[in-house]
C-alpha positions as CSV (number, residue, x, y, z in Angstrom):
1,M,16.7,8.1,27.1
2,D,17.7,11.7,26.5
3,P,16.6,13.9,29.6
4,N,16.6,16.8,27.2
5,K,13.9,15.3,25.1
6,R,10.3,15.8,26.1
7,C,7.1,14.0,25.1
8,S,5.4,16.1,22.4
9,I,2.0,15.1,24.1
10,C,2.4,15.8,28.0
11,L,6.0,17.2,28.0
12,E,7.1,14.3,30.4
13,E,10.6,13.0,29.6
14,S,10.6,11.2,26.3
15,S,11.5,7.6,25.9
16,G,11.9,7.9,22.1
17,C,10.1,8.1,18.9
18,H,6.8,6.1,19.1
19,F,4.5,5.6,16.0
20,G,5.9,8.8,14.5
21,A,6.1,11.2,17.3
22,E,8.4,11.9,20.3
23,A,6.6,10.5,23.3
24,C,6.9,9.1,26.9
25,R,6.1,5.4,27.6
26,A,2.8,6.5,29.1
27,C,1.5,8.3,26.0
28,A,2.9,5.6,23.8
29,A,1.0,3.0,25.6
30,F,-2.2,5.1,25.8
31,F,-2.1,5.6,22.0
32,R,-1.5,1.9,21.4
33,R,-4.2,0.9,23.6
34,S,-6.7,3.3,22.1
35,V,-5.9,2.1,18.5
36,T,-5.9,-1.7,19.2
37,Q,-9.0,-1.5,21.3
38,N,-10.7,0.9,18.7
39,K,-11.6,3.4,21.4
40,R,-13.8,6.4,20.7
41,Y,-13.5,9.2,23.3
42,H,-15.6,12.3,23.7
43,C,-14.5,15.7,25.3
44,R,-16.8,17.2,27.9
45,G,-15.3,20.6,27.4
46,N,-14.4,22.4,24.2
47,N,-11.9,19.9,22.7
48,D,-8.9,22.0,24.0
49,C,-8.1,20.5,27.4
50,D,-4.7,20.6,28.9
51,V,-2.9,17.4,28.7
52,S,0.3,18.1,30.5
53,T,2.0,15.5,32.7
54,N,-0.1,15.7,35.9
55,I,-3.5,16.0,34.3
56,R,-3.0,14.0,31.1
57,C,-5.5,11.3,32.1
58,M,-8.3,13.9,32.7
59,C,-9.4,14.0,29.1
60,R,-8.7,11.0,26.9
61,A,-10.3,12.7,24.0
62,C,-8.0,15.6,24.0
63,R,-4.9,13.4,24.7
64,Y,-5.8,11.1,21.8
65,S,-6.4,14.3,19.5
66,K,-2.9,15.6,20.6
67,C,-1.3,12.2,19.8
68,I,-2.6,12.5,16.3
69,S,-1.7,16.2,15.9
70,M,1.8,15.5,17.0
71,G,2.3,12.9,14.4
72,M,1.4,9.5,15.8
73,N,0.1,7.3,13.1
74,P,-2.6,4.6,13.7
75,V,-1.3,2.6,10.9
76,G,2.0,2.0,12.6
77,V,0.5,0.5,15.7
78,Q,1.1,-3.3,15.7
79,Q,-2.0,-5.2,16.9
80,R,-1.9,-8.2,19.1
81,P,-2.2,-11.6,17.5
82,E,-5.5,-12.1,19.4
83,N,-6.9,-9.0,17.9
84,I,-6.1,-10.1,14.4
85,R,-7.5,-13.5,14.7
86,R,-10.7,-13.0,16.8
87,P,-13.8,-11.5,15.0
88,I,-14.2,-7.7,15.4
89,S,-17.0,-7.1,17.9
90,E,-19.6,-4.3,17.3
91,E,-19.2,-1.1,19.1
92,P,-21.3,-0.7,22.2
93,S,-24.7,0.8,21.6
94,T,-24.7,4.4,22.0
95,S,-26.6,7.4,20.8
96,T,-23.8,8.2,18.5
97,S,-23.4,4.9,16.8
98,S,-27.1,4.8,16.4
99,Q,-27.1,8.1,14.7
100,T,-24.1,7.2,12.6
101,P,-24.7,3.6,11.6
102,I,-22.8,3.8,8.2
103,L,-19.8,5.8,9.5
104,T,-19.4,3.6,12.7
105,R,-19.6,0.4,10.5
106,M,-16.9,1.8,8.2
107,R,-14.7,2.7,11.1
108,T,-15.1,-0.8,12.8
109,N,-14.5,-2.7,9.5
110,Y,-11.6,-0.4,8.6
111,Q,-9.8,-1.4,11.7
112,K,-10.5,-4.8,10.6
113,M,-8.8,-4.2,7.3
114,L,-5.8,-2.6,9.0
115,N,-5.5,-5.6,11.2
116,A,-5.3,-7.8,7.9
117,R,-2.8,-5.6,6.5
118,L,-0.5,-6.3,9.4
119,V,-0.4,-9.9,8.3
120,V,-0.3,-9.4,4.7
121,Y,2.7,-6.8,4.8
122,K,4.5,-8.8,7.6
123,K,8.1,-9.7,6.6
124,E,9.0,-13.3,6.5
125,G,10.3,-14.2,10.1
126,Q,8.9,-11.1,11.6
127,S,6.9,-11.6,14.8
128,L,3.5,-10.2,15.0
129,F,4.5,-8.6,18.5
130,E,7.4,-6.7,16.7
131,E,6.8,-3.2,15.6
132,R,7.3,-2.8,11.8
133,A,9.4,0.2,11.3
134,P,8.3,2.3,8.3
135,R,10.9,2.5,5.4
136,P,11.3,4.3,2.1
137,I,10.6,1.8,-0.7
138,N,11.2,1.7,-4.5
139,Y,8.7,1.6,-7.3
140,K,8.8,-2.1,-7.7
141,E,7.8,-2.7,-4.0
142,S,5.0,-0.1,-4.3
143,V,3.5,-1.9,-7.4
144,E,3.7,-5.3,-5.5
145,Q,2.0,-3.7,-2.5
146,G,-0.8,-2.3,-4.6
147,V,-1.5,-5.4,-6.1
148,K,-1.8,-7.1,-2.7
149,D,-4.1,-4.5,-1.4
150,V,-6.9,-4.7,-3.9
151,S,-8.6,-7.9,-2.4
152,L,-8.5,-6.3,1.2
153,V,-10.2,-3.2,0.0
154,A,-12.8,-5.1,-1.9
155,D,-13.6,-7.1,1.2
156,W,-13.8,-3.8,3.2
157,I,-16.2,-2.4,0.9
158,A,-18.5,-5.6,1.1
159,W,-18.1,-5.5,4.9
160,C,-19.5,-1.9,5.0
161,F,-22.3,-1.9,2.5
162,E,-24.9,-4.5,2.3
163,D,-26.4,-2.7,-0.8
164,F,-23.1,-3.2,-2.7
165,V,-23.3,-6.9,-1.8
166,N,-26.8,-7.2,-3.2
167,L,-26.1,-5.6,-6.6
168,S,-25.6,-7.8,-9.6
169,M,-21.9,-8.7,-10.4
170,D,-21.7,-6.4,-13.4
171,Q,-22.8,-3.2,-11.2
172,K,-20.3,-4.3,-8.5
173,N,-17.6,-4.4,-11.1
174,I,-18.5,-1.1,-12.6
175,L,-18.6,0.7,-9.2
176,F,-15.3,-1.0,-8.0
177,R,-13.3,-0.4,-11.2
178,N,-14.4,3.3,-11.0
179,F,-13.5,3.4,-7.3
180,Y,-10.3,1.5,-6.6
181,T,-7.5,3.9,-7.9
182,K,-9.4,6.8,-6.5
183,F,-9.5,5.3,-3.1
184,C,-6.0,4.6,-3.3
185,Q,-5.1,8.1,-4.1
186,L,-7.4,9.3,-1.2
187,E,-6.1,6.8,1.3
188,V,-2.4,7.5,0.9
189,T,-3.1,11.1,1.2
190,F,-5.0,10.5,4.5
191,M,-2.1,8.3,5.8
192,S,0.5,10.9,4.8
193,Y,-1.6,13.6,6.6
194,L,-1.8,11.5,9.8
195,S,1.8,10.6,9.8
196,I,2.8,14.4,9.2
197,R,5.1,13.5,6.4
198,P,4.4,16.2,3.9
199,N,7.3,15.2,1.7
200,S,6.3,11.6,1.6
201,I,3.6,9.3,0.3
202,V,2.5,6.9,3.0
203,L,1.3,3.6,1.7
204,P,-1.1,1.1,3.3
205,S,1.8,-1.0,4.6
206,G,3.2,2.0,6.5
207,D,6.1,2.2,4.2
208,Y,6.6,5.4,2.2
209,I,7.7,7.1,-1.0
210,D,10.4,9.7,-0.2
211,M,9.4,12.7,-2.6
212,E,12.7,14.3,-1.9
213,N,14.7,11.5,-3.2
214,L,12.7,10.3,-6.2
215,D,15.9,8.8,-7.8
216,Q,16.2,6.3,-5.1
217,F,12.4,5.4,-5.5
218,Y,12.9,4.7,-9.2
219,Y,16.2,3.0,-8.9
220,D,16.1,-0.2,-10.6
221,E,19.3,-2.4,-10.0
222,E,18.2,-4.8,-12.9
223,A,17.7,-2.0,-15.4
224,E,20.3,-1.8,-18.3
225,K,20.2,2.0,-18.1
226,H,19.4,4.4,-15.2
227,M,17.9,7.8,-15.7
228,E,19.6,10.7,-14.1
229,K,18.2,12.3,-11.0
230,E,17.4,15.5,-12.8
231,E,15.5,13.6,-15.6
232,I,13.6,11.6,-13.0
233,E,12.5,14.8,-11.3
234,R,11.5,16.6,-14.5
235,L,9.3,13.6,-15.5
236,F,7.7,12.8,-12.1
237,N,7.9,15.6,-9.8
238,P,4.8,17.3,-11.2
239,Y,2.6,14.4,-10.2
240,Y,4.0,14.3,-6.5
241,Q,3.8,18.3,-6.3
242,M,0.2,18.1,-7.6
243,Q,-0.7,15.5,-4.8
244,Q,1.2,17.6,-2.2
245,K,-0.4,20.8,-3.1
246,C,-4.0,19.6,-4.0
247,L,-4.6,16.9,-1.5
248,I,-2.0,16.5,1.4
249,L,-1.8,20.1,2.3
250,P,-5.5,21.0,2.1
251,M,-6.3,17.7,4.1
252,T,-3.8,18.8,6.6
253,S,-5.2,22.3,6.9
254,L,-8.7,20.9,7.3
255,K,-7.5,18.4,9.7
256,I,-9.8,15.6,8.4
257,D,-10.7,12.8,10.7
258,D,-11.7,9.2,10.2
259,F,-15.4,10.0,9.7
260,E,-14.8,12.7,7.3
261,F,-12.4,10.5,5.4
262,F,-15.1,7.7,5.3
263,T,-17.5,10.3,4.0
264,L,-15.2,10.9,1.1
265,V,-14.8,7.2,0.5
266,T,-18.5,6.9,0.2
267,F,-18.8,9.5,-2.4
268,L,-16.1,7.9,-4.4
269,L,-17.6,4.4,-4.2
270,W,-21.2,5.4,-5.0
271,D,-20.4,7.7,-8.0
272,T,-23.2,8.1,-10.5
273,G,-23.3,8.6,-14.1
274,I,-20.7,6.0,-14.8
275,E,-20.8,4.3,-18.2
276,G,-22.9,1.1,-17.9
277,Q,-24.4,1.9,-14.5
278,S,-28.1,1.0,-14.1
279,E,-30.7,3.5,-12.8
280,E,-31.3,1.3,-9.7
281,C,-27.6,1.4,-8.8
282,S,-27.6,5.3,-9.2
283,R,-30.7,5.5,-7.0
284,I,-29.0,3.4,-4.4
285,G,-25.8,5.5,-4.5
286,D,-27.8,8.7,-4.2
287,R,-29.7,7.3,-1.1
288,I,-26.6,6.2,0.6
289,K,-24.8,9.5,0.0
290,E,-27.7,11.3,1.3
291,S,-27.6,9.2,4.5
292,I,-23.9,9.6,4.9
293,I,-24.3,13.5,4.7
294,K,-26.9,13.4,7.5
295,E,-24.7,11.3,9.6
296,L,-21.7,13.5,9.0
297,A,-23.9,16.6,9.8
298,F,-25.1,15.1,13.1
299,Y,-21.5,14.1,14.0
300,L,-20.1,17.5,13.2
301,K,-22.8,19.3,15.1
302,K,-23.4,17.1,18.2
303,L,-19.9,15.8,18.8
304,K,-17.4,18.2,17.3
305,K,-19.8,21.2,18.3
306,I,-19.3,22.9,14.9
307,D,-22.2,25.5,14.5
308,E,-22.5,25.4,10.7
309,P,-21.6,21.8,9.7
310,S,-22.8,22.5,6.0
311,V,-19.8,24.8,5.6
312,R,-17.4,22.1,6.8
313,I,-19.0,19.4,4.6
314,A,-18.7,21.6,1.5
315,S,-15.1,22.0,2.3
316,I,-14.4,18.3,2.9
317,V,-16.3,17.4,-0.4
318,G,-14.4,19.9,-2.2
319,L,-11.5,17.6,-2.0
320,L,-13.0,15.0,-4.5
321,P,-12.1,16.9,-7.7
322,A,-8.7,17.0,-6.6
323,V,-8.6,13.3,-6.2
324,E,-9.9,13.0,-9.7
325,R,-7.1,15.2,-11.0
326,C,-4.4,13.4,-9.3
327,V,-5.7,10.0,-10.5
328,R,-5.6,11.3,-14.0
329,K,-2.1,12.6,-13.8
330,F,-0.9,9.3,-12.3
331,Q,-2.6,7.4,-15.1
332,D,-0.9,9.7,-17.7
333,D,2.5,9.1,-16.1
334,M,1.9,5.5,-16.3
335,E,1.1,5.6,-20.0
336,M,4.2,7.4,-20.5
337,T,6.2,4.8,-18.6
338,Q,4.5,2.1,-20.6
339,F,5.1,3.7,-24.0
340,F,8.7,4.6,-23.4
341,N,9.4,1.2,-21.7
342,I,10.8,3.0,-18.6
343,Y,9.9,2.0,-15.0
344,K,7.2,-0.2,-16.6
345,S,4.7,-1.8,-14.1
346,S,3.3,-5.4,-14.5
347,R,0.3,-5.6,-16.8
348,E,-1.7,-6.6,-13.7
349,F,-0.9,-3.4,-12.0
350,Y,-1.4,-1.3,-15.2
351,D,-4.8,-2.8,-15.7
352,L,-5.6,-2.1,-11.9
353,V,-4.8,1.5,-12.1
354,N,-6.7,2.0,-15.2
355,G,-9.8,0.0,-14.1
356,N,-9.4,-2.7,-16.6
357,F,-10.0,-5.5,-14.0
358,C,-12.9,-7.6,-12.3
């Protein structure tokens, strides 16, 4: 331990970097416990309590918020095996969960999906007790991870929305094909924001794309010819710059939390006006979106103490067009790589990105 380094949360002597931030053992343990046990804390003050060494335990809500703001990433927390294998229990009955049933269910089941990802992305021979260090990956690895994740996301949606489960198969396919790539774009933005990696795209596995070294991301040792760094940046930088400018930085500025993220997910899933969508499916989508807005308004006003939640909601929903633009740019870039036969993805991934599956 370096006695000159301090915990970014409580200013105690640091024991190193934990989950993306400089922290002492006590704050690292608190953060791990909060994530693995899916804790929800509520501040009795104004959400600005002091969490310095001697009084860090006085307000767990503000302590956890500071952990997040200092860069600790829930995705990087290694769950205990018993938490992975046992069924996820419902949250205790509270006035909050009764007023936010959809958002609470999405949060509980999202943790369930994160637990499943720990198993899916675990390296061969790696213990479940061992923390998985995030690492920069190349485009082939990112493609492989994208293909692995689709079934997990489909399961999560089914766990969250009984209305989705009850739809006819053709309507499920229409919604999910329209949703998946947009969700991926939104989620990696949310993960990048949480990890405070403005120059990286953090993937569901916890690994990341280093935007400052795209030549390494696009390096293919099996390729007959390698593009120069300048050419790679000219071709692919515009997409990453768009994602950073239109999504990561605005999300960071707004300090989006998990309930707000789930609201955006709901709007992406229950989109209306999609080709082939039935009137009944559209009505269901409108009803669910109306419900989720009411839940979010209650949460913002009663728990986050925001006087005018409608203004906050408008700012959050305003991120959706940027998601659409980034997806279209990503799809255009993929078309270019397929046409010129450079950094081509598998047909499976190409179809996945363009909604040609199910």
